[in-house]
C-alpha positions in Angstrom: 22.8 14.7 -13.0 25.0 12.2 -15.0 22.0 12.3 -17.8 19.6 15.5 -18.3 17.3 13.6 -20.4 13.9 12.7 -18.5 12.3 9.5 -18.1 8.9 8.6 -19.7 6.2 8.1 -18.2 6.5 4.2 -19.0 9.5 4.4 -16.3 6.1 3.0 -13.8 4.8 0.9 -15.9 7.8 -1.7 -16.6 6.1 -5.4 -17.7 7.6 -6.8 -14.2 9.4 -6.2 -11.0 12.7 -7.6 -12.4 12.8 -4.6 -15.0 11.9 -2.2 -12.5 14.8 -3.4 -10.3 17.4 -3.4 -12.7 16.1 0.1 -13.7 16.4 1.7 -10.3 19.9 0.0 -10.1 21.1 1.7 -13.1 19.4 5.1 -11.7 21.1 4.8 -8.4 24.8 3.8 -10.1 24.3 6.9 -12.7 26.2 9.2 -10.5 22.7 11.4 -8.8 20.2 9.3 -7.3 17.7 12.1 -8.5 16.5 12.0 -11.8 13.6 13.9 -13.7 10.4 12.0 -15.3 7.5 13.5 -17.1 5.3 12.5 -14.9 2.6 13.7 -14.4 3.1 14.9 -18.0 3.7 18.0 -18.7 5.0 18.9 -15.2 8.2 19.1 -13.8 9.0 16.0 -11.8 12.0 14.2 -9.9 12.4 10.7 -8.9 14.5 9.6 -5.8 16.6 6.6 -6.2 18.5 6.2 -3.5 18.1 5.4 0.4 19.9 8.1 1.6 18.1 10.8 -0.3 14.8 9.1 -0.2 15.1 9.4 4.1 15.5 12.9 3.3 13.0 13.5 1.2 10.4 11.6 3.4 11.3 14.7 6.0 12.2 17.7 4.4 9.5 20.5 5.0 10.0 22.1 1.6 8.5 18.7 0.3 4.8 19.5 0.7 2.0 16.7 0.2 -0.9 19.5 0.2 -2.8 19.8 -2.9 -3.0 23.8 -2.9 1.1 23.5 -3.1 0.3 21.7 -6.5 0.3 23.4 -9.9 -3.3 25.0 -10.6 -4.2 22.5 -13.5 -3.2 19.3 -11.2 -5.3 21.1 -8.7 -8.3 21.3 -10.8 -7.9 17.4 -12.4 -8.1 16.4 -8.7 -10.9 18.3 -7.8 -12.7 17.0 -11.2 -11.5 13.3 -11.2 -11.5 12.2 -7.1 -12.6 15.0 -4.6 -13.1 12.8 -2.3 -9.4 11.7 -1.9 -7.9 15.2 -1.6 -9.5 16.2 2.2 -7.5 13.7 4.4 -4.2 13.7 6.1 -2.3 12.1 3.3 -3.0 15.6 1.3 -2.2 17.9 4.2 0.9 19.7 5.7 1.7 20.0 9.3 -0.8 21.4 11.6 -3.2 20.2 9.6 -1.9 16.9 8.9 -1.8 16.5 12.5 -5.3 17.5 13.2 -6.2 14.7 11.0 -3.9 12.5 11.4 -5.4 12.8 15.4 -8.3 11.6 14.2 -7.0 8.2 13.2 -4.4 7.2 15.1 -5.7 6.0 18.5 -7.4 3.4 16.2 -4.8 1.9 14.8 -2.0 1.9 17.9 -0.2 -1.6 17.7 -1.1 -3.2 20.3 -4.9 -2.2 19.8 -4.2 -4.0 16.5 -2.8 -7.2 18.2 -6.0 -7.6 20.2 -6.9 -7.8 16.6 -5.1 -10.9 15.7 -7.8 -13.5 16.9 -10.0 -12.2 14.9 -7.6 -12.3 12.1 -6.7 -15.8 12.2 -10.3 -16.7 12.4 -11.3 -14.5 9.4 -8.2 -16.3 7.6 -9.4 -19.6 8.7 -12.7 -19.5 6.9 -11.3 -18.3 4.1 -8.9 -21.0 3.5 -11.8 -23.4 4.4 -13.9 -22.5 1.4 -10.9 -23.6 -0.6 -11.2 -26.9 -2.4 -9.7 -29.7 -0.5 -6.9 -30.0 -2.9 -6.2 -28.5 -6.7 -5.7 -25.1 -7.4 -7.3 -21.6 -6.5 -6.3 -18.1 -7.4 -4.3 -16.8 -3.9 -4.9 -13.1 -5.4 -8.6 -13.8 -4.2 -7.9 -14.7 -0.5 -5.4 -12.0 -0.4 -8.0 -9.0 -1.2 -11.1 -11.0 0.7 -9.0 -11.4 3.8 -8.1 -7.3 4.3 -11.0 -6.3 3.2 -13.1 -8.4 6.0 -10.8 -7.0 8.2 -11.2 -3.3 7.6 -15.3 -3.7 6.8 -15.0 -5.3 10.5 -13.4 -2.6 12.0 -15.5 -0.4 10.5 -18.3 -1.6 11.2 -19.8 -1.8 7.7 -22.0 -4.3 6.5 -21.3 -7.4 5.1 -23.8 -6.9 1.7 -21.8 -3.7 1.3 -18.4 -5.1 0.3 -18.5 -6.1 -2.9 -19.4 -2.2 -3.9 -16.8 -0.9 -1.8 -13.8 -3.5 -3.5 -14.8 -2.1 -6.4 -14.7 1.7 -6.2 -11.6 0.9 -4.2 -10.5 -0.6 -6.8 -11.2 2.3 -9.5 -10.1 5.0 -6.5 -6.6 3.4 -5.6 -5.3 3.9 -9.3 -4.3 7.1 -10.7 -5.5 9.8 -13.2 -3.9 10.2 -16.8 -4.3 6.8 -17.2 -7.0 7.3 -20.5 -10.2 8.5 -20.4 -12.4 5.6 -19.5 -10.5 5.3 -16.4 -10.7 9.0 -15.3 -14.2 8.9 -15.9 -14.7 5.5 -13.6 -12.5 7.2 -10.8 -15.1 9.5 -11.0 -18.2 7.4 -10.9 -15.6 5.3 -7.9 -15.4 7.9 -6.0 -19.0 10.3 -6.0 -20.4 6.9 -5.0 -18.4 6.3 -2.5 -18.6 9.2 -1.1 -22.4 9.2 -1.0 -22.3 5.8 0.8 -19.8 7.1 3.5 -22.2 10.2 4.1 -25.2 7.8 4.2 -23.2 5.4 6.6 -22.1 8.3 9.2 -25.8 9.7 9.2 -27.1 6.2 10.2 -24.3 5.2 12.7 -25.2 8.9 14.7 -28.8 7.8 14.4 -28.5 4.5 15.5 -25.9 5.1 18.1 -22.3 4.7 18.4 -20.8 1.7 18.8 -16.8 0.4 19.1 -16.4 -0.2 15.4 -14.0 2.6 14.2 -16.4 4.5 12.3 -18.1 5.5 15.7 -14.4 5.9 17.1 -13.8 8.7 14.6 -16.9 9.8 15.4 -16.4 10.2 19.0 -13.1 12.0 18.0 -14.5 14.8 15.7 -17.3 15.4 18.3 -14.5 16.3 20.2 -11.8 17.9 17.7 -14.4 19.6 15.4 -13.4 17.8 12.2 -15.7 18.2 9.2 -18.1 15.8 7.9 -15.9 15.7 4.3 -13.1 15.4 6.2 -14.3 12.4 7.8 -15.6 10.6 4.5 -12.4 11.2 3.0 -10.3 9.5 5.9 -12.6 6.9 5.9 -11.9 6.0 1.9 -8.1 6.1 2.6 -8.7 3.6 5.2 -11.0 1.5 2.7 -8.0 1.9 -0.2 -5.0 1.9 2.4 -6.5 -1.2 4.6 -6.9 -3.4 1.9 -5.2 -3.4 -1.3 -2.1 -2.3 0.7 -2.1 -5.9 2.4 -3.7 -7.6 -0.4 0.0 -6.9 -2.5 2.1 -7.5 0.8 0.7 -11.1 0.4 0.7 -11.7 -3.1 4.2 -10.4 -3.8 5.4 -12.0 -0.4 4.2 -15.4 -1.8 5.6 -14.7 -5.2 8.9 -14.1 -3.4 9.0 -17.4 -1.8 7.5 -19.5 -4.7 10.9 -17.7 -6.4 13.3 -18.5 -3.3 11.8 -21.9 -2.4 14.8 -22.3 0.0 13.1 -19.5 2.2 9.4 -21.0 1.7 10.5 -23.7 3.3 12.9 -22.2 6.1 9.5 -20.1 6.8 7.2 -23.6 6.8 9.3 -24.9 8.9 10.0 -22.2 11.3 6.8 -20.2 11.3 8.4 -18.5 14.1 10.3 -16.4 11.7 6.9 -14.9 10.6 7.8 -11.3 12.0 11.1 -10.8 10.3 9.9 -12.5 7.0 6.7 -9.7 7.1 9.4 -6.9 7.4 11.9 -8.9 4.2 8.8 -8.8 2.0 7.8 -5.3 2.8 11.6 -4.6 2.0 11.8 -7.1 -1.4 8.9 -6.5 -3.2 6.8 -3.7 -1.2 3.1 -3.2 -2.0 3.4 0.6 -2.3 6.7 0.9 -4.5 7.0 5.0 -4.5 5.5 7.6 -1.9 2.8 9.7 -2.8 3.3 12.9 -4.5 5.2 15.2 -2.9 5.5 19.3 -4.0 8.6 21.3 -4.1 7.1 24.8 -2.3 10.4 26.9 -3.4 13.1 26.7 -5.9 15.4 23.8 -3.9 18.3 20.9 -4.1 17.9 17.5 -3.6 20.8 15.6 -3.7 22.8 18.3 -5.6 19.6 18.4 -8.2 17.9 21.7 -8.7 13.9 21.1 -8.3 11.5 24.3 -9.0 9.1 25.0 -7.1 5.7 23.4 -7.9 8.2 20.8 -9.0 6.8 17.0 -8.0 9.0 14.4 -6.3 8.2 10.7 -6.5 10.3 8.9 -4.0 11.3 5.5 -5.2 10.7 2.8 -2.1 11.3 0.0 -4.0 14.8 1.1 -5.2 16.2 2.7 -2.1 14.7 -0.5 -0.2 17.5 -2.6 -2.6 20.2 0.5 -2.1 23.1 -1.5 -1.2 24.7 1.6 1.2 21.7 0.5 3.3 20.9 -2.9 2.7 23.4 -6.2 2.9 23.2 -7.9 -0.1 20.1 -6.3 -0.9 18.5 -8.2 -3.7 18.7 -11.7 -1.4 15.5 -12.6 0.0 16.4 -13.7 3.8 13.4 -13.9 5.7 16.0 -13.7 8.8 17.1 -10.5 7.9 17.1 -8.4 11.5 19.0 -5.3 10.4 15.9 -4.3 8.0 14.9 -0.6 8.3 13.1 -0.5 5.1 11.1 2.4 3.9 7.8 0.1 2.2 5.5 2.1 4.8 7.4 5.6 4.2 9.1 7.5 6.8 8.6 10.5 9.0 5.1 12.0 9.8 3.5 10.7 6.9 4.4 7.1 8.2 1.8 5.0 7.1 -0.9 5.1 10.2 -2.0 1.8 8.9 1.0 -0.4 8.8 0.4 -2.1 12.2 -2.8 -3.6 11.2 -1.1 -4.5 7.5 1.8 -6.2 9.8 -0.3 -8.1 12.2 -2.5 -9.6 9.1 0.6 -10.4 7.4 1.8 -12.3 10.6 -1.5 -14.4 10.1 -1.5 -15.1 6.9 1.7 -16.4 5.7 2.7 -19.2 8.5 -1.3 -20.2 8.1 -1.1 -20.6 4.2 2.0 -22.6 4.6 0.6 -24.6 7.4 -3.0 -25.8 6.2 -2.1 -26.1 2.4 0.5 -29.2 2.4 2.3 -29.3 -1.1 1.6 -25.6 -1.6 3.2 -24.0 -4.9 2.7 -21.9 -7.6 0.7 -23.2 -10.7 2.3 -21.4 -13.4 5.8 -20.5 -14.2 7.2 -17.6 -12.6 7.2 -15.7 -16.2 3.4 -15.8 -16.6 2.2 -14.0 -13.6 0.2 -10.9 -14.5 1.4 -7.4 -12.5 -0.7 -4.3 -12.5 1.3 -1.5 -13.6 -1.0 1.1 -13.8 0.8 4.6 -13.0 -0.8 4.1 -9.4 1.3 3.9 -6.5 0.8 0.4 -5.8 2.0 -2.6 -7.4 0.9 -6.2 -7.2 -0.3 -9.3 -9.1 -3.6 -9.5 -10.8 -3.6 -13.1 -10.0 -1.4 -15.5 -8.3 -2.5 -19.0 -9.1 -1.3 -22.1 -7.1 -1.9 -25.5 -6.2 -1.9 -28.2 -3.2 -1.8 -31.4 -2.1 -4.3 -31.2 0.8 -6.2 -28.8 2.5 -5.6 -29.5 6.3 -8.0 -28.7 8.8 -7.3 -25.5 10.7 -6.2 -27.3 14.4 -3.5 -29.1 12.2 0.4 -29.2 13.7 2.4 -30.3 11.1 5.7 -31.8 12.0 
């Protein structure tokens, strides 16, 4: 490595994405794309900054997702703070990962997600109908509510339970090591959502199975003998990933458009570009900026950098997505970009199973917001936007204040 000094944990909590992208650019230019970092604190850990090494890292069988392969102190911390999070496919290797992923993959196939698009459009319009006829709103409230309603309808969760699920998801999507209070809240959320979901599964079994996702998973469990703990942990994963990732996609994407008025006007005038626009938003400012933890199962090298057994590896998707070796003019937002093999949803066996749903929600949300909110613009200077940086793997906005001149009817077609 060109520089053997460890990056501090604060590398993951830069004040705004522009600083992060600048730091990533320096890492890619430093001669070696793999660099030591002190996170988790006290462990051997490394970041991967370039596209080629990230691609290899995602499929390297020596980099394990299985919690049992991590150092004992780290396993103990996860068991103490959030046991409900470590019994699903995101913390498993093959063949366990294959078995657990089969549990949900049949529900999230793209063709099934496409069938949800009319209902997603209805929910989107209902939410916008509740906006004032003109004025200001916090678009992040919309960005979080839309995917939460969608995933809860898909799961068959009663509407009155959704605020509590959102609150639990907020803490569970954070990360340990923040501070003592955060870890306490993480444990409370883990216990609370586990009790809720165990009860939900029992109620669904006793009342009869329907066509919702919980029923689909229960049928799959009956066929393949999944444990109740695995079902609960999988549902927690879907609730967290199913709303926060899409919320950040919407928020980050709209912020990118406000920063690039020419691209905003292009998408407003050509809503048929929504598909390539969504992919570009995912590349340009991904909702998950680094992969969930991987651990070396043996002493190994990655891009010439020695990584010891039990060393943690963080794959920086936001950095890989702006690697000039993989993308032409990577720091430019281009919603017409077609050569776009971004890594926002990961790659390989652990490619995000919920990606088809998130994409459909984005395909609906962006053109609908631009069509129905005339004169939509950011209501504060860009440098006043408040970003979330909490050592978790996600990156998004706390709020996105916008204003508009008029809220148009859902069936309005503008010239």
